[in-house]
C-alpha positions in Angstrom: 25.6 12.8 -31.0 24.7 15.2 -28.2 21.0 15.0 -29.1 21.2 11.2 -29.1 22.8 11.2 -25.6 20.1 13.4 -24.2 17.3 11.2 -25.7 19.1 8.1 -24.3 19.4 9.7 -20.9 15.7 10.6 -20.8 14.8 7.1 -22.0 16.6 5.6 -19.1 15.6 8.1 -16.4 11.9 8.4 -17.2 10.9 4.8 -16.6 12.9 4.8 -13.4 11.2 7.8 -12.0 7.7 6.5 -13.0 8.5 3.2 -11.3 9.6 5.0 -8.1 6.4 7.1 -8.1 4.2 3.9 -8.6 5.9 2.1 -5.7 5.3 5.1 -3.4 1.5 5.1 -4.0 0.8 1.6 -5.4 -0.9 0.4 -2.2 -2.6 3.7 -1.1 -1.7 6.2 1.4 -1.5 7.0 5.2 -4.7 8.3 6.7 -5.8 9.8 10.0 -7.1 7.4 12.6 -10.5 9.2 12.6 -10.9 8.4 8.8 -10.8 4.6 9.5 -13.9 2.5 8.9 -12.6 -0.4 11.0 -9.8 -1.5 13.2 -7.6 -4.6 12.7 -5.6 -5.9 15.7 -2.4 -7.5 14.5 -1.3 -10.3 17.0 2.0 -12.2 16.8 0.0 -15.2 15.6 -1.7 -13.3 12.8 -0.7 -14.5 9.3 -2.7 -12.3 7.1 -5.4 -9.7 6.9 -8.2 -9.1 4.4 -9.1 -5.5 3.4 -11.2 -4.1 0.5 -10.1 -1.7 -2.2 -11.0 1.8 -1.1 -11.2 0.9 2.6 -9.5 2.9 5.4 -8.2 0.7 8.2 -6.5 1.4 11.5 -4.0 -1.3 12.3 -3.2 -1.9 16.0 0.1 -3.7 16.7 0.8 -4.0 20.4 0.8 -0.4 21.8 1.4 1.2 18.4 -1.0 1.8 15.6 -1.2 3.4 12.0 -4.0 3.9 9.6 -4.0 3.3 5.9 -6.3 4.0 3.0 -6.2 1.2 0.4 -6.3 3.0 -2.9 -4.7 0.2 -4.9 -4.0 0.3 -8.6 -5.4 -3.1 -9.2 -8.7 -4.5 -8.2 -6.9 -7.2 -6.1 -3.5 -7.2 -4.7 -1.4 -8.7 -1.9 1.8 -7.5 -0.2 3.6 -7.6 3.1 2.0 -5.3 5.8 5.6 -4.1 6.5 5.6 -2.4 3.1 3.0 0.2 4.4 3.7 0.1 8.2 6.0 2.6 9.9 9.5 1.1 10.3 9.3 1.0 14.1 6.2 -1.4 14.0 6.9 -5.1 13.9 4.2 -6.5 11.6 5.1 -10.1 12.3 5.4 -10.9 8.7 1.7 -10.4 8.1 0.5 -10.3 4.5 -2.3 -8.0 3.3 -4.9 -9.3 0.8 -6.9 -6.6 -0.9 -10.1 -7.6 -2.6 -12.0 -5.6 -5.2 -14.7 -3.2 -4.1 -18.0 -3.9 -5.8 -18.8 -0.2 -5.8 -15.7 0.4 -8.0 -16.3 -2.6 -10.3 -20.1 -2.8 -10.7 -20.2 -6.2 -8.9 
């Protein structure tokens, strides 16, 4: 019985920890501003932004900014900019659309 409970606990915890790890890095990672290849100014009227898989972008929102490297798990993806922005930056409900990078996919 003890062995069964141990296996059951591992079976429950392992997928949860893998899921948490994937959510942390699913859209890429923070980067330094000097690593950016372009700048996107996010205005209150901005509804969406387009980036490419593997691209490093500096986002400027008012007087604040952050830089992100889009190392996505899927060739194309979309998600709220707020998911990757620092909490103190109002992203105005902007959505990010990530397109495939032809260098990664032979296109």
